[in-house]
Every structure is written in structure tokens, then in C-alpha cells.
VONUFI-438960 format. One record per residue (C-alpha): x, y, z; residue number from 1; residue in three letters. Coordinates in nm, 3 decimals, always signed. Example, Ala and Ser with C-alpha at 12.3 -4.5 7.8 and 13.67 -1.06 7.14 Angstrom:
2
east	north	up	nr	rest
+1.230	-0.450	+0.780	1	ala
+1.367	-0.106	+0.714	2	ser
# end
This chain:
327
east	north	up	nr	rest
-0.207	+3.148	+1.995	1	met
-0.455	+3.462	+2.051	2	ala
-0.286	+3.766	+1.880	3	leu
-0.532	+4.054	+1.859	4	lys
-0.363	+4.354	+1.925	5	thr
-0.057	+4.486	+1.770	6	val
+0.157	+4.784	+1.927	7	ala
+0.339	+4.910	+1.587	8	leu
+0.689	+5.046	+1.676	9	leu
+0.725	+5.368	+1.510	10	his
+0.471	+5.462	+1.272	11	pro
+0.729	+5.599	+0.980	12	gly
+0.682	+5.574	+0.606	13	glu
+0.692	+5.206	+0.591	14	met
+0.536	+5.162	+1.020	15	gly
+0.274	+5.319	+0.825	16	ala
+0.122	+5.104	+0.580	17	ala
+0.214	+4.808	+0.766	18	ile
-0.054	+4.945	+1.059	19	gly
-0.281	+5.065	+0.780	20	ala
-0.300	+4.693	+0.628	21	cys
-0.333	+4.513	+0.953	22	leu
-0.584	+4.741	+1.051	23	gly
-0.764	+4.675	+0.741	24	gly
-0.799	+4.314	+0.792	25	arg
-0.895	+4.295	+1.175	26	gly
-0.672	+4.361	+1.442	27	pro
-0.664	+4.622	+1.655	28	arg
-0.304	+4.852	+1.585	29	val
-0.213	+5.064	+1.812	30	val
+0.071	+5.303	+1.911	31	trp
+0.219	+5.546	+2.132	32	ala
+0.263	+5.919	+2.036	33	ser
+0.476	+6.063	+2.320	34	ala
+0.772	+6.182	+2.221	35	gly
+0.685	+6.157	+1.795	36	arg
+0.687	+6.418	+1.623	37	ser
+0.399	+6.582	+1.411	38	ala
+0.489	+6.405	+1.079	39	ala
+0.448	+6.108	+1.267	40	thr
+0.129	+6.143	+1.431	41	arg
+0.015	+6.256	+1.093	42	ser
+0.064	+5.910	+0.904	43	arg
-0.066	+5.712	+1.231	44	ala
-0.378	+5.919	+1.229	45	asn
-0.381	+5.851	+0.861	46	ala
-0.327	+5.481	+0.871	47	ala
-0.603	+5.454	+1.070	48	gly
-0.420	+5.341	+1.416	49	met
-0.557	+5.364	+1.752	50	glu
-0.261	+5.653	+1.982	51	asp
-0.228	+5.510	+2.348	52	leu
-0.014	+5.801	+2.422	53	gly
+0.252	+5.636	+2.627	54	thr
+0.460	+5.318	+2.565	55	leu
+0.377	+5.188	+2.893	56	glu
-0.035	+5.187	+2.779	57	arg
+0.054	+5.039	+2.442	58	ala
+0.245	+4.760	+2.580	59	leu
-0.044	+4.712	+2.873	60	gly
-0.292	+4.611	+2.534	61	val
-0.033	+4.425	+2.292	62	ala
-0.011	+4.065	+2.231	63	asp
+0.249	+4.151	+1.975	64	ile
+0.493	+4.382	+1.932	65	val
+0.612	+4.527	+1.576	66	leu
+0.916	+4.717	+1.570	67	ser
+0.991	+4.950	+1.249	68	val
+1.268	+5.160	+1.300	69	cys
+1.597	+5.307	+1.137	70	pro
+1.852	+4.994	+1.226	71	pro
+2.057	+5.196	+1.483	72	his
+1.780	+5.223	+1.681	73	gly
+1.631	+4.875	+1.679	74	ala
+1.834	+4.729	+1.986	75	leu
+1.759	+5.086	+2.233	76	ala
+1.396	+4.973	+2.149	77	leu
+1.379	+4.685	+2.228	78	ala
+1.570	+4.722	+2.537	79	arg
+1.282	+5.021	+2.603	80	glu
+1.018	+4.764	+2.557	81	val
+1.184	+4.478	+2.790	82	ala
+1.240	+4.774	+3.054	83	gly
+0.845	+4.768	+3.035	84	his
+0.838	+4.395	+3.105	85	gly
+0.678	+4.317	+2.805	86	phe
+0.626	+3.908	+2.754	87	ser
+0.384	+3.857	+2.399	88	gly
+0.528	+3.852	+2.098	89	val
+0.830	+4.097	+1.986	90	tyr
+0.895	+4.131	+1.630	91	ile
+1.209	+4.279	+1.502	92	asp
+1.125	+4.373	+1.127	93	ala
+1.380	+4.648	+1.088	94	asn
+1.754	+4.581	+0.875	95	ala
+1.983	+4.457	+1.085	96	val
+2.263	+4.204	+1.074	97	ser
+2.155	+3.861	+1.166	98	pro
+2.438	+3.946	+1.498	99	ala
+2.233	+4.206	+1.637	100	thr
+1.908	+4.059	+1.560	101	val
+1.988	+3.776	+1.793	102	arg
+2.136	+4.033	+2.023	103	asp
+1.768	+4.213	+2.063	104	ile
+1.606	+3.812	+2.073	105	gly
+1.802	+3.772	+2.353	106	arg
+1.730	+4.090	+2.530	107	val
+1.333	+4.066	+2.459	108	val
+1.360	+3.686	+2.545	109	glu
+1.509	+3.771	+2.913	110	ala
+1.204	+3.953	+2.971	111	ala
+1.009	+3.585	+2.905	112	glu
+0.889	+3.793	+2.543	113	ala
+0.831	+3.565	+2.239	114	thr
+1.048	+3.663	+1.987	115	phe
+1.009	+3.637	+1.602	116	val
+1.290	+3.764	+1.365	117	asp
+1.142	+3.963	+1.042	118	gly
+1.279	+4.124	+0.708	119	gly
+1.128	+4.372	+0.487	120	ile
+1.172	+4.359	+0.139	121	ile
+0.950	+4.572	-0.118	122	gly
+0.828	+4.939	-0.111	123	pro
+0.555	+5.034	+0.180	124	pro
+0.268	+4.837	+0.092	125	pro
-0.022	+5.113	-0.007	126	val
-0.303	+4.987	-0.152	127	pro
-0.257	+4.874	-0.527	128	gly
+0.128	+4.780	-0.353	129	val
+0.240	+4.429	-0.204	130	ser
+0.584	+4.316	-0.066	131	ser
+0.706	+4.058	+0.189	132	arg
+0.777	+4.021	+0.508	133	ile
+1.033	+3.705	+0.591	134	tyr
+1.031	+3.545	+0.941	135	leu
+1.219	+3.348	+1.122	136	ser
+1.218	+3.169	+1.467	137	gly
+0.992	+2.977	+1.697	138	gly
+0.681	+3.130	+1.607	139	arg
+0.730	+3.280	+1.275	140	ala
+0.449	+3.069	+1.162	141	arg
+0.188	+3.164	+1.390	142	asp
+0.277	+3.550	+1.325	143	val
+0.262	+3.448	+0.999	144	ala
-0.104	+3.412	+1.009	145	ala
-0.195	+3.732	+1.148	146	val
-0.066	+3.916	+0.792	147	phe
-0.268	+3.668	+0.589	148	ala
-0.497	+3.857	+0.316	149	gly
-0.308	+4.180	+0.385	150	ser
-0.083	+4.352	+0.127	151	asn
+0.266	+4.285	+0.333	152	leu
+0.269	+3.875	+0.242	153	glu
+0.416	+3.674	+0.572	154	ala
+0.667	+3.439	+0.404	155	ile
+0.815	+3.177	+0.728	156	pro
+1.118	+3.058	+0.663	157	leu
+1.213	+2.730	+0.822	158	asp
+1.493	+2.852	+0.985	159	asn
+1.617	+2.975	+1.363	160	ala
+1.628	+3.375	+1.427	161	thr
+1.862	+3.548	+1.180	162	gly
+1.751	+3.401	+0.875	163	ala
+1.522	+3.632	+0.786	164	ala
+1.774	+3.942	+0.856	165	ser
+2.008	+3.763	+0.680	166	ala
+1.805	+3.743	+0.369	167	leu
+1.728	+4.101	+0.395	168	lys
+2.079	+4.186	+0.422	169	ala
+2.169	+3.996	+0.110	170	cys
+1.920	+4.125	-0.101	171	tyr
+1.970	+4.532	+0.005	172	ala
+2.331	+4.435	-0.064	173	ala
+2.266	+4.451	-0.374	174	trp
+1.994	+4.697	-0.436	175	thr
+2.049	+4.986	-0.166	176	lys
+2.513	+4.905	-0.260	177	gly
+2.444	+4.908	-0.634	178	ala
+2.264	+5.266	-0.637	179	thr
+2.569	+5.424	-0.378	180	ala
+2.760	+5.295	-0.601	181	leu
+2.666	+5.362	-0.968	182	leu
+2.583	+5.717	-0.874	183	ala
+2.961	+5.721	-0.724	184	ala
+3.033	+5.569	-1.041	185	ile
+2.859	+5.904	-1.222	186	arg
+2.998	+6.150	-0.974	187	ala
+3.349	+6.026	-1.107	188	leu
+3.273	+6.049	-1.446	189	ala
+3.162	+6.380	-1.469	190	ile
+3.439	+6.472	-1.244	191	his
+3.685	+6.379	-1.502	192	glu
+3.478	+6.493	-1.785	193	gly
+3.365	+6.176	-1.921	194	val
+2.961	+6.126	-1.835	195	glu
+2.861	+6.182	-2.136	196	ala
+3.118	+5.940	-2.325	197	ala
+2.995	+5.667	-2.071	198	leu
+2.628	+5.717	-2.086	199	leu
+2.683	+5.626	-2.470	200	glu
+2.908	+5.336	-2.372	201	glu
+2.618	+5.223	-2.122	202	trp
+2.353	+5.267	-2.339	203	lys
+2.532	+5.016	-2.594	204	arg
+2.632	+4.756	-2.358	205	ser
+2.447	+4.799	-2.075	206	gln
+2.090	+4.974	-2.165	207	pro
+1.980	+4.962	-1.818	208	glu
+2.210	+5.112	-1.603	209	leu
+2.162	+5.539	-1.758	210	pro
+1.833	+5.485	-1.608	211	lys
+1.965	+5.284	-1.296	212	arg
+2.232	+5.516	-1.214	213	ser
+1.947	+5.801	-1.132	214	glu
+1.778	+5.620	-0.873	215	leu
+1.961	+5.773	-0.621	216	val
+1.794	+6.093	-0.673	217	thr
+1.435	+5.983	-0.562	218	ala
+1.578	+5.804	-0.235	219	gln
+1.803	+6.042	-0.159	220	ala
+1.573	+6.230	+0.078	221	arg
+1.587	+5.851	+0.293	222	lys
+1.890	+5.780	+0.240	223	ala
+1.984	+5.886	+0.610	224	trp
+1.808	+5.556	+0.701	225	arg
+2.031	+5.364	+0.518	226	trp
+2.372	+5.463	+0.672	227	ile
+2.306	+5.246	+0.978	228	gly
+2.140	+4.935	+0.703	229	glu
+2.477	+4.963	+0.522	230	met
+2.738	+4.955	+0.818	231	glu
+2.473	+4.637	+0.943	232	glu
+2.551	+4.454	+0.605	233	ile
+2.884	+4.520	+0.645	234	ala
+2.924	+4.337	+0.922	235	ala
+2.689	+4.066	+0.798	236	ser
+2.966	+3.991	+0.527	237	phe
+3.243	+4.035	+0.778	238	glu
+3.087	+3.762	+1.026	239	ala
+3.105	+3.568	+0.722	240	ala
+3.476	+3.597	+0.653	241	gly
+3.395	+3.828	+0.413	242	leu
+3.498	+4.213	+0.318	243	pro
+3.255	+4.456	+0.446	244	gly
+3.442	+4.757	+0.243	245	gly
+3.173	+4.771	+0.014	246	phe
+2.884	+4.824	+0.236	247	his
+3.065	+5.079	+0.429	248	leu
+3.192	+5.298	+0.126	249	ala
+2.803	+5.273	+0.067	250	ala
+2.746	+5.400	+0.430	251	ala
+2.927	+5.677	+0.352	252	asp
+2.823	+5.781	+0.023	253	leu
+2.442	+5.793	+0.180	254	tyr
+2.601	+6.027	+0.471	255	arg
+2.689	+6.292	+0.250	256	arg
+2.322	+6.286	+0.127	257	leu
+2.158	+6.389	+0.483	258	glu
+2.158	+6.707	+0.386	259	gly
+1.841	+6.615	+0.150	260	phe
+1.664	+6.471	+0.444	261	lys
+1.254	+6.571	+0.482	262	asp
+1.359	+6.742	+0.121	263	gly
+1.007	+6.835	-0.030	264	thr
+1.145	+6.730	-0.359	265	ala
+1.359	+6.541	-0.497	266	ala
+1.724	+6.641	-0.601	267	pro
+1.885	+6.666	-0.921	268	ala
+2.137	+6.399	-0.986	269	leu
+2.383	+6.704	-1.030	270	ala
+2.339	+6.816	-0.680	271	glu
+2.358	+6.463	-0.552	272	val
+2.688	+6.402	-0.720	273	thr
+2.827	+6.741	-0.557	274	ala
+2.704	+6.588	-0.199	275	ala
+2.973	+6.330	-0.297	276	phe
+3.277	+6.478	-0.357	277	arg
+3.207	+6.801	-0.112	278	arg
+3.240	+6.547	+0.178	279	gly
+3.540	+6.359	+0.013	280	ala
+3.838	+6.474	+0.213	281	pro
+4.084	+6.703	+0.025	282	arg
+4.453	+6.561	+0.050	283	arg
+4.697	+6.784	+0.077	284	lys
+4.983	+6.796	-0.141	285	ala
+5.334	+6.634	-0.019	286	ala
+5.646	+6.843	+0.089	287	ser
+5.946	+6.776	-0.080	288	gly
+6.094	+6.572	+0.192	289	ala
+5.757	+6.364	+0.218	290	arg
+5.757	+6.279	-0.168	291	arg
+6.144	+6.203	-0.178	292	arg
+6.034	+5.961	+0.146	293	ser
+5.743	+5.824	-0.012	294	ser
+5.969	+5.757	-0.307	295	ala
+6.207	+5.535	-0.124	296	arg
+5.928	+5.363	+0.032	297	glu
+5.759	+5.264	-0.296	298	gln
+6.116	+5.143	-0.513	299	glu
+6.140	+4.935	-0.164	300	glu
+5.775	+4.781	-0.181	301	thr
+5.753	+4.749	-0.532	302	ala
+5.660	+4.432	-0.695	303	pro
+5.909	+4.294	-0.938	304	ala
+5.895	+4.425	-1.309	305	arg
+5.660	+4.190	-1.458	306	phe
+5.861	+3.910	-1.690	307	lys
+5.753	+3.838	-2.047	308	phe
+5.759	+3.519	-2.199	309	gly
+5.618	+3.179	-2.119	310	thr
+6.007	+3.029	-1.940	311	ala
+5.976	+3.364	-1.744	312	ala
+5.623	+3.296	-1.628	313	ile
+5.642	+2.936	-1.521	314	lys
+5.972	+3.050	-1.303	315	arg
+5.789	+3.307	-1.091	316	asp
+5.519	+3.061	-1.077	317	ala
+5.744	+2.801	-0.962	318	ala
+5.902	+3.010	-0.734	319	lys
+5.531	+3.154	-0.575	320	arg
+5.511	+2.742	-0.514	321	leu
+5.842	+2.697	-0.304	322	arg
+5.749	+2.992	-0.107	323	thr
+5.399	+2.849	-0.040	324	leu
+5.563	+2.482	+0.079	325	lys
+5.813	+2.652	+0.313	326	arg
+5.489	+2.849	+0.480	327	ser
# end
């Protein structure tokens, strides 16, 4: 399969770095500047990508389309490409859920394109920095050869479409999810006046956490890109019968950092935690009637008091077992 020309859509920080990787080893890398920002044009030019102006012209010469965009735009971009009748190889390398990537696959395959699912792990692969792109689907091994010898190591998986995106979701669920959680913990500690004590305890028992809890400052300017990714991860968990609330909360936290988008310098941690708290809704104090009603409801729904002693524990356990058997 001759794969000589790649249309890269759209060259953000990651996409431009990948374009430079590919262009440096032989393939022709094109893009479409119509409707793109001056910053995007600058990145693409610096990466040595060839501007063909319109999407239609870029697709007309491309053997491969590589989609690298914010996750909330991935399906719409696939529909736009399919609408032009592209019938080459379409690689979706966005941080979307397995279910979303399968929807994308159906869209491009309906236009008779070949679909490959991709999941990128690691930073933009600039000189001296290597990252991985995992690939799944029927032509994953063919596509992996396009990246051979570049700073973006292609790893084909012997799984169907959705596997690469699932791996990416699992990986980012921890890395980006933990970044949000730790920063929120710092915000809570500051609010309660125990930040210094928490940091001292972390230094004694979790020495990697003080520095790890400040990673959000370096990433705040691109946190807006992670809102959709956290929502896609939450959907992935829920589709597997697992709670998605962890990552919906992370999405909410990253949404509160949108004000730092395109900033020229990383904010201080105090600015980040203040942004977290500004986004929190304020609770109104209950009126006397509402307080009395709430108290009655709590009394009616409150669980039985804990009973001390082994005999009491055994009685409660036997009662729960009888209830389960009846149900």
C-alpha cells in the first residue's frame, strides 16, 4: 500500500510536531490553512508542512488523513472529510472514548475510506523527545510503517478498532485525572488553612506529591483541551459499568481554568486554586422552615446507630443476609 502523502488536520502543538516528524523522514505532509489562526499557520510553517489552502485540495492529494484535534471536534472533522468523499486511510489520533472512535470509523468507512484508530501517549515528539502512537484496526501495521524511524514510535495492537483509544483513555485517566485531583486537594487545604501541614506530611509519607500537585500550573494554559478528554474518559468508564464521576469532576476543574488559555506564562498555584474555587456554586443558607424539614428528612432516612460488640455485629450481618435472600 503506497502511503506517500499525509494530510494533517489540524496542526496544533502536537499535530505540528508530528508533521515535522513525518516530513523529516520522507512523506509529503500537507495541510489546509483556510479558516485557521495565525498561530496555527506559524506552527505549520515552522514544521515544514505544505499549505494547500483548502481542505478539498489537501484531501485531493492525500493517501492518509491524520486527525489531531481537540476531542470535542473529532467526530465533526471526520464528517467533514467524509463529505468530501475521501477514500484513503483515515487515522483518528484524538483523545476520545472507544465508543466515539467507533462512531468516527463508521462515518469514514461509509465514504469508503480505511479507518485506523490511534492513541497518542507522551508529549509532542520534538527533537530529543519521543512519544508513542498506538494503532488498532485492520491496517494498523501498514500505517505503523509510515512512522518508522521518527520520534513518534508507532505500536500496532492486535485488537479491533477502539483498542488504541481505550489504552489512551486508561493512561490519561490516571495522569490528567490525578493532576486535577491533586490540585483540587491543594485548593481544599488552602481553604481550610492546613496546606503547610499537608505539605509536611506529604514530604514524610508521600514525598513525590508536593511537586506533583503543582504540575497543573505548567498545564493550565492547555487545560481547555482536556475538558472534552475527561468527558470522553468518563463515558468510557460508564460504558464499562464503572462510575464516571471522577473524570466528570476533573472536566469541571479543567473548565474552571479556561481563563488561562493562550497565556504567555504559567500561572502560580495560588491563581489556579483561586480559579477552582471561583467556579464553585455558593450554597444558600436554608430558611428556618427548610432547616426543620431537612432535619425531619435526615431523621427518617438516617441509618441505624452503630452497635458495639461482636454479638451486635453478628445480628446485623444475619439480618442483612436474610434481606438479600428475600430480594
